[in-house]
C-alpha positions in Angstrom: -49.1 -90.9 -66.6 -52.4 -89.7 -64.7 -55.5 -88.7 -66.1 -56.7 -85.2 -66.5 -58.9 -85.5 -64.1 -56.3 -86.6 -61.7 -54.4 -83.8 -62.3 -57.0 -81.6 -61.4 -56.9 -82.9 -58.2 -53.3 -82.2 -57.5 -52.9 -80.6 -54.0 -51.0 -77.5 -55.7 -53.0 -77.3 -58.5 -53.7 -74.0 -59.5 -50.1 -72.5 -58.0 -47.0 -71.0 -60.1 -43.5 -71.5 -59.4 -40.4 -70.1 -61.9 -37.3 -72.6 -61.2 -34.3 -70.6 -61.6 -32.3 -73.7 -60.0 -29.7 -76.4 -61.5 -28.4 -79.9 -60.9 -29.9 -81.5 -58.5 -30.9 -80.0 -55.1 -33.1 -77.3 -56.4 -34.8 -79.4 -59.2 -35.5 -82.0 -56.5 -37.7 -79.4 -54.7 -39.6 -77.6 -58.1 -40.2 -81.6 -59.6 -42.2 -82.8 -56.4 -44.3 -79.6 -56.3 -44.6 -80.0 -59.9 -45.4 -83.5 -59.0 -48.4 -82.4 -56.2 -50.2 -80.6 -59.0 -48.1 -77.0 -59.0 -47.4 -74.9 -62.7 -43.2 -75.3 -63.1 -41.4 -73.5 -65.5 -38.0 -74.1 -65.5 -35.9 -71.6 -66.7 -32.7 -72.4 -68.2 -29.9 -70.3 -69.6 -29.4 -70.6 -73.5 -26.7 -73.7 -72.8 -28.9 -75.4 -70.4 -28.6 -76.7 -66.9 -25.7 -78.3 -66.6 -27.0 -81.4 -65.7 -28.2 -81.9 -69.1 -24.8 -83.1 -70.0 -23.8 -85.2 -67.5 -23.2 -88.7 -68.8 -24.2 -90.6 -69.6 -26.1 -88.1 -72.3 -28.6 -89.1 -74.5 -29.8 -86.4 -76.7 -30.0 -83.1 -73.9 -31.4 -85.7 -70.8 -27.8 -86.4 -69.3 -27.1 -87.9 -65.9 -29.7 -87.5 -63.8 -31.3 -84.7 -65.5 -34.5 -86.8 -66.1 -35.5 -88.1 -63.0 -35.4 -84.1 -61.3 -37.4 -82.5 -63.5 -40.2 -83.8 -64.8 -43.5 -81.7 -64.8 -42.3 -78.4 -65.8 -42.1 -76.6 -69.0 -38.7 -75.3 -70.1 -37.8 -71.6 -71.5 -34.1 -71.5 -72.3 -33.5 -67.8 -71.4 -29.9 -65.2 -71.1 -31.3 -63.9 -67.7 -27.7 -61.4 -67.9 -29.3 -59.7 -70.4 -31.3 -56.8 -70.4 -34.5 -57.8 -72.6 -33.9 -61.3 -70.9 -34.3 -59.3 -67.1 -37.5 -57.9 -68.8 -39.3 -61.3 -69.2 -38.0 -62.6 -65.5 -39.7 -59.6 -64.2 -42.8 -61.0 -66.0 -42.3 -64.2 -64.6 -42.4 -62.7 -61.0 -45.3 -61.0 -61.5 -46.6 -64.5 -62.7 -45.3 -66.7 -59.7 -46.2 -67.7 -56.3 -42.9 -69.3 -55.8 -39.8 -68.8 -57.3 -36.9 -71.0 -56.2 -33.6 -70.8 -56.8 -30.1 -72.3 -56.0 -27.7 -69.9 -57.2 -24.5 -68.8 -54.2 -25.8 -66.5 -52.1 -25.4 -62.7 -53.7 -25.7 -64.1 -57.3 -30.3 -63.5 -57.6 -28.5 -59.9 -56.5 -26.8 -59.4 -59.4 -28.6 -60.2 -61.5 -31.3 -57.2 -60.4 -33.5 -59.4 -58.4 -33.0 -58.9 -54.9 -35.9 -60.3 -52.3 -36.8 -56.4 -51.7 -36.8 -56.3 -56.0 -38.9 -58.8 -56.2 -41.4 -58.3 -52.8 -41.6 -54.6 -54.7 -42.8 -56.2 -58.1 -45.2 -59.0 -56.6 -45.7 -58.5 -52.6 -47.3 -62.4 -52.5 -44.5 -63.8 -54.3 -42.2 -66.2 -51.9 -38.6 -66.7 -52.4 -37.1 -70.4 -51.5 -33.2 -69.9 -51.4 -31.5 -73.3 -51.4 -27.0 -72.5 -50.8 -24.7 -74.8 -50.1 -24.0 -73.2 -46.5 -27.0 -70.6 -46.1 -27.2 -67.0 -47.1 -25.2 -65.3 -44.5 -21.9 -66.7 -41.9 -17.7 -67.1 -43.0 -19.0 -70.3 -45.5 -21.9 -68.3 -47.4 -20.0 -67.5 -50.3 -18.2 -70.8 -50.8 -19.3 -73.3 -53.8 -20.5 -76.9 -52.3 -21.8 -79.6 -53.5 -22.9 -82.6 -52.2 -20.1 -84.6 -51.7 -18.5 -81.7 -49.8 -21.2 -81.0 -47.6 -21.4 -84.6 -46.6 -17.7 -84.2 -45.5 -18.6 -81.2 -43.2 -22.2 -82.2 -42.3 -20.5 -85.4 -40.4 -21.1 -88.0 -42.5 -18.1 -88.9 -44.1 -16.8 -89.4 -40.3 -19.1 -91.6 -39.5 -18.8 -93.8 -42.8 -16.5 -97.0 -43.5 -14.2 -98.4 -42.0 -13.0 -98.1 -38.9 -9.7 -98.3 -39.8 -9.4 -96.9 -43.2 -10.3 -92.9 -44.1 -13.1 -91.4 -44.1 -15.9 -92.7 -46.8 -18.7 -91.3 -48.9 -21.9 -92.5 -48.8 -23.4 -94.3 -51.9 -26.3 -91.5 -52.6 -26.7 -88.2 -53.1 -27.3 -87.3 -49.5 -27.2 -83.7 -49.3 -28.6 -82.4 -52.4 -31.7 -84.4 -51.7 -32.6 -83.3 -48.1 -31.9 -79.8 -48.6 -33.9 -80.2 -51.4 -36.4 -81.1 -49.2 -36.4 -79.1 -46.2 -37.2 -76.5 -49.2 -40.2 -77.8 -50.4 -41.2 -78.4 -46.9 -40.5 -74.5 -46.5 -42.3 -73.9 -49.4 -45.4 -75.4 -48.5 -44.9 -73.9 -44.8 -45.0 -70.7 -47.1 -47.8 -70.9 -49.0 -50.0 -72.0 -45.8 -48.9 -68.9 -43.9 -50.0 -66.4 -47.4 -53.0 -67.7 -46.4 -53.1 -65.9 -43.6 -50.7 -62.9 -43.9 -51.8 -62.7 -47.7 -47.5 -61.8 -47.4 -44.7 -63.7 -49.3 -41.6 -64.6 -48.0 -37.7 -65.8 -48.2 -37.3 -69.4 -46.9 -34.0 -70.5 -46.7 -32.8 -74.6 -46.8 -28.9 -75.3 -46.6 -27.4 -78.9 -47.8 -24.9 -78.4 -44.8 -27.4 -77.4 -42.0 -29.9 -80.2 -43.9 -28.1 -82.9 -43.3 -27.3 -82.2 -40.3 -30.8 -84.4 -38.7 -28.9 -87.6 -39.7 -26.4 -87.3 -37.7 -28.3 -86.3 -34.4 -28.0 -90.1 -33.2 -24.3 -90.2 -33.0 -23.7 -86.2 -31.8 -26.4 -87.1 -28.8 -23.9 -90.3 -27.8 -20.9 -87.7 -28.2 -22.6 -85.2 -26.1 -22.9 -87.8 -23.6 -19.3 -88.7 -23.6 -19.4 -91.4 -26.1 -17.3 -91.1 -29.1 -19.0 -92.4 -32.4 -16.7 -94.9 -34.3 -16.6 -94.8 -38.1 -18.2 -97.9 -39.5 -19.4 -99.8 -35.9 -22.3 -99.4 -34.4 -22.6 -99.4 -30.6 -25.5 -101.7 -30.4 -25.8 -105.4 -31.0 -26.6 -107.8 -32.4 -26.8 -105.5 -35.5 -25.0 -105.2 -38.5 -24.3 -107.1 -42.3 -24.5 -110.6 -42.1 -23.2 -112.8 -45.3 -26.1 -115.9 -45.7 -25.0 -119.5 -47.2 -26.1 -118.7 -50.6 -23.3 -115.0 -50.6 -26.4 -112.2 -50.1 -25.1 -110.3 -47.7 -28.4 -108.8 -45.5 -28.8 -105.9 -43.0 -30.3 -107.3 -39.4 -31.4 -105.1 -36.7 -32.0 -107.6 -33.5 -30.6 -105.0 -30.5 -34.1 -104.2 -28.8 -35.4 -106.2 -26.1 -38.9 -106.9 -27.9 -36.6 -109.1 -30.8 -33.1 -110.1 -28.8 -35.5 -112.7 -27.6 -36.3 -114.5 -30.6 -32.9 -114.5 -32.1 -31.1 -116.0 -29.0 -33.7 -119.0 -29.6 -32.6 -119.2 -32.8 -28.3 -119.1 -32.7 -28.8 -121.6 -29.9 -28.0 -119.6 -27.3 -31.1 -119.0 -24.9 -29.2 -119.3 -21.8 -28.3 -115.3 -22.5 -31.9 -114.0 -21.8 -31.1 -115.0 -18.0 -27.3 -113.7 -18.1 -27.0 -109.7 -16.5 -24.0 -109.1 -19.5 -27.2 -109.7 -21.7 -29.8 -108.9 -20.4 -31.1 -105.6 -21.7 -30.2 -103.7 -24.6 -27.9 -101.5 -22.5 -25.7 -104.6 -21.1 -25.7 -106.1 -25.0 -23.9 -103.0 -26.2 -21.3 -104.0 -23.9 -20.6 -107.6 -25.7 -20.6 -105.7 -29.8 -18.3 -108.2 -31.5 -19.3 -111.3 -30.0 -23.2 -111.1 -30.0 -21.9 -110.1 -33.8 -19.8 -112.8 -34.1 -22.6 -115.1 -32.7 -25.7 -113.8 -35.4 -23.0 -114.1 -38.3 -22.1 -117.6 -37.8 -25.7 -118.5 -37.7 -27.0 -116.1 -40.7 -23.3 -117.8 -42.7 -24.9 -121.5 -42.6 -28.2 -120.5 -43.4 -29.5 -119.2 -47.2 -31.8 -115.7 -47.9 -34.6 -117.5 -47.7 -33.9 -119.8 -44.3 -32.6 -116.1 -42.8 -35.4 -114.0 -43.9 -38.5 -116.4 -43.2 -37.0 -117.0 -39.0 -36.6 -113.2 -39.0 -40.2 -112.1 -40.2 -41.4 -115.2 -37.5 -39.7 -112.6 -34.6 -40.8 -109.6 -36.4 -36.8 -108.7 -36.5 -35.6 -105.7 -38.5 -34.5 -106.9 -41.6 -33.0 -106.4 -45.4 -31.4 -107.6 -48.0 -28.5 -105.9 -49.0 -29.5 -104.7 -52.6 -28.3 -102.9 -55.8 -29.8 -101.3 -58.7 -30.7 -104.6 -60.6 -32.7 -105.9 -57.2 -34.6 -102.5 -57.0 -35.7 -102.8 -60.6 -37.2 -106.2 -60.2 -38.3 -106.1 -56.3 -41.6 -107.4 -56.2 -42.3 -104.7 -53.1 -41.8 -101.7 -54.9 -43.2 -103.2 -58.6 -46.3 -104.1 -57.0 -46.6 -100.3 -55.3 -45.4 -99.2 -58.6 -42.9 -97.1 -57.1 -41.4 -97.3 -59.7 -42.6 -95.6 -63.2 -41.1 -96.8 -66.5 -40.8 -93.6 -69.2 -40.2 -92.9 -72.7 -37.5 -89.9 -73.3 -37.3 -89.7 -77.2 -35.5 -92.8 -78.1 -34.4 -93.6 -74.2 -37.3 -96.5 -74.4 -39.1 -97.4 -70.4 -36.4 -95.3 -68.5 -36.9 -96.0 -64.5 -38.5 -92.8 -62.6 -39.1 -93.2 -59.2 -43.3 -92.5 -58.5 -44.4 -89.5 -56.9 -43.8 -89.6 -53.1 -45.1 -89.2 -50.7 -48.6 -90.4 -51.8 -51.7 -88.2 -51.1 -54.7 -90.4 -51.7 -57.1 -87.4 -51.6 -54.9 -85.1 -53.9 -53.0 -87.6 -55.8 -49.8 -86.3 -57.0 -48.9 -87.4 -60.8 -46.7 -87.8 -63.6 -47.8 -85.8 -66.3 -44.8 -84.8 -68.8 -41.4 -85.8 -68.5 -38.3 -84.2 -68.4 -38.7 -81.4 -71.3 -35.3 -80.5 -73.8 -34.0 -77.5 -73.4 -36.0 -74.6 -74.3 -39.1 -77.0 -76.2 -41.9 -74.5 -74.4 -40.1 -71.3 -74.7 -42.2 -70.2 -77.2 -45.5 -71.3 -74.6 -44.0 -69.9 -71.9 -43.4 -66.4 -73.9 -46.1 -66.0 -76.0 -49.4 -67.9 -73.9 -47.8 -67.2 -70.6 -46.2 -64.1 -70.7 -48.2 -62.2 -73.1 -45.6 -61.4 -75.8 -46.9 -60.9 -79.3 -44.9 -63.2 -82.3 -42.9 -60.5 -83.4 -41.9 -60.0 -80.1 -40.9 -63.7 -79.8 -39.4 -63.6 -83.1 -37.4 -60.8 -82.2 -35.7 -62.1 -78.7 -35.1 -65.2 -80.9 -33.1 -63.8 -83.6 -30.9 -61.6 -80.4 -30.4 -64.4 -78.4 -32.0 -63.7 -75.7 -34.3 -66.9 -75.9 -33.5 -70.4 -77.4 
C-alpha cells in the first residue's frame, strides 16, 4: 500500500472518474486511471458488475474482479429508474471523465447521450469502449474478447499449422481496447487544458487488436501468406532442453546468428551465401530450427541460458503461473503485490504499470465490496441528506 504522501503525488490526483464499466475492457481503463491517482466511483447495478460472480467466487470478489477494480469506490445504483438517473446526473456534474463499455445506444436509452451530458457538464470527457465501435455494420453486435480475437486475425495466426485456429491464452483484445481507451482519456484531459471543453473518446476491441497483427499484415500486403503457428524467420522458436524445460529463442538477427552458429558447431554457415543474412536464412527455416533444437535438447536450461546471455541472444523460459509468481526478476522489482481481500489472504495482484518515478502510481485500496461506498458517495460527495439516502435505500434505488 502507498503512503498518503505518495498518493498525493499521483499524476491524476484531483481527477474525477465516473465508472459505468463492467467485465474487463472498461475496468482496466478506469483502474489504470485510479492507480494514477484519479478518484474513481464505480457505478454498479444492484446485482453488481457481472464479473463479481465469475467463479471462483470469494465473498463478492469473483474471477478477475479484484484484478481490474482496485482504487475505486462502489456505488450500487439502479440506473433504469428515474431516481437512479437523478443520482447519475449529479455524478455527471461532478466528474471529469465518464467511462462506459455498454453496447452502442444504451447510454442514449438511459437518457445520457453525449449531447445531454454535454449540456449538463461541457467539460466532461466521455470514454466509450465497445466491441466494434459506435458506428458501422457490426456496431450493435455483442462482443467479448475471444470474438474479437477471432475477427481480428489473432486466431488465424495461432495454433498448429495443420490444426484449427486457436485462441491466445490471455485476455488480449479486452486489455488492448481498455488501454487504448486510457490513452484516449489522458489525451482528452490534456486537450481540455487547451480548449476548456470535453469530448468523446472511442475505443473498440476489434480495431485495437489489429495492432498485434501488423507484422503479418505487412507480409500479406507484399505477397506473402502468413502461416499459422510458423514464423517465417530462423532460427526462432520454442525449444526443449535436456531437463525438459521449454525455452523460446530468437537468433534470427545478423547480430545474434553468428554466436548461435558457433554454439551449434556450424561456423561455416557464416560464410555460406545461403545463410549469410536474414533474408537468406529465412529460406531455411525448418533446417535452421532443427539445428538449434538438437543443440538445445543436449543442454540444460541453465547451460542454454548462460550461452545465450554470453552472445546477447534474446531468449526466455516458457513460464506458467507458478513460474511467474516465483520469478526473481518480478520479485526484485515488486511487480506483483499480495493484498488481503476479506477472507482471502495475500491475493497476488499486478503492481501499477507503467512506473512514474516523480508521480508514482499506487495501490490505495483493494477492489470494493458491492455498494461499499454507496452512502459515502451519495451523502458526502453528491450532497444527499441522510433521510434521502435512507429513502432511496428503502425504494431500492441504491444498495
